[in-house]
N, C-alpha and C positions, 0 to 999 in steps of 0.2 A: 842823709842817705837818699839816693834817687829812687823814684817809684816808677817803674816801667809798666805801662798798661797797653792793652789792645792786642789784637791778633789779625794779621793780614798776610796775603800772599804776594811775593815779589819775585821777579825774574833774576836768575843768576846768569851773568854774561859768560862768554867763552873764555874769559880770563879768571873766572871764579870770583867775580866781584858781585856784591849785592848792595842795593840801595838801602840805606838806613833812614827812615823818615825823620824829618826834623823833630817830630814829637818824641822820638826815642833818643834824640841827641840833645835834648834840653833837660837840664837839671834845674828844678825850681830855685829861682833867686841866684843862679850862677851863670857863668858864661857857657855857651854851647859846648858839649862834649866833642872833642876832636880825636881822642885816642881811647881805644878800648883794648881789653885783653880778651882774646878768644881762646877757648879751651874745649876739650872733650866734656860734654855735658852728660848728665845721667840719663838713662833710658834711651840712649841712641840719638841725642841731639848735640848741637854745638851750643855752648854757653858763652855769652858775651857780657863782660863785666866792665863797668866804669872803673877808672883807676882807684877811686875811693873804695868801691866795693871789693875790688881785687885786694887792696891792702887789708881789708877786714878778713878776707878769705886766707890770706897769708898769715895773719895773726892766729886764726883758728888752726891752720896747718902746723904752725910752729909749736902748738900745745900738744901735738902728738908725740908720745915718748920716743926718743931716739933709740931707746933700748928695746923697743918692740919691733920684731921682724915684720909683723903684719903692718905696723904703722909705717915703717920704712918702705915697704913694698907699695903701700897705698900712695905715699908721697911721690915715689918715682912714677907710678902710673898716672897720678893726677897732674904732674908737671910735664909729662912727656911731650905733649903737643901744644902746650900753652905758648901763645905768641901775642906780641903787642902789634896792633894794627892802627893805622891812621886813616881817618875819613878824608877822602879826596875832595876836590872842588865840586864834584857832582854828587856828593853825599854818599859815596859808596865805600865799602870796606872790602879788602880781599879776604877770602876764606882759604887758608892753606890747604894744599891737596890732602894731607893726612886727615884733616878735620872733615873735608868733603867726603872722604872715604868712610870715616867713622860714622857720619850721619846719613850716608847714602844719598847725598845731595847731587842733583843733576841740573836741570834747567830752571827749576823754581823751588822756592822755599817759603815756609811760613815763619814769620817773625812773631814770636809770642812774648809779650811783656809778662814777666814772671815776678813782678814786684821789685826785687833787688837786683835782677839781671834780666837779660833777654835770652830766650831760647830760639835757636834756628833749627827748624825741623824740615825733613822731607814730608810733603803733605800726607802721604799714605801712613807714614810712621806716626805722625801727629794724631790722625784720626784713630789709629789703633791704640795709641796711648790714652786717649780720652774714652775709648769704648767701654772699659770696665766700669766707669763712673756714669756714662750716659746711656748705655745700651738697655739697662733695665729700668723701667719706670719706677720712680721713687728712690733709686739708689743714690742719686745726687743729694737729695734731701736727707736721707738716712746718714750719709757720710757727714754732712754738715752738722747734723744733730750730735753725732758721735765726736767729731773733731772740735766743735765749738762749745761743748757742754760746760767747760769750766769758765767760759767767757761771760756768762750772765751774772 
């Protein structure tokens, strides 16, 4: 499994392409990643998956009961804007217009390594998404204590 780390801001060109730094295109001990799946992410971002991680997502999706109306609706919504993209010679990927709209992307975006995938955010939306955790002093630590309590 790839582990994507780091958060940086990158320009989006007039054709909707964004540079993906080499550090996010490298899988430990493997050849560089040249193909990704981009999709609607949660909380208003674009999610970018390696092909291996996308396969894991598809396994999870296949476990949703076909008899569940809610499950079928989620599968349709989840797959609606998924697209395979290829890294070009300059290290860029295209972001399809529907995903640009979904994430409110314009001239720049934040690429955020989210461990098993990369999130592509409008900078203002990214700050707003972090705010509930970072706005109040001690909130980050309190969440860590709550979420990691079973880890010790």
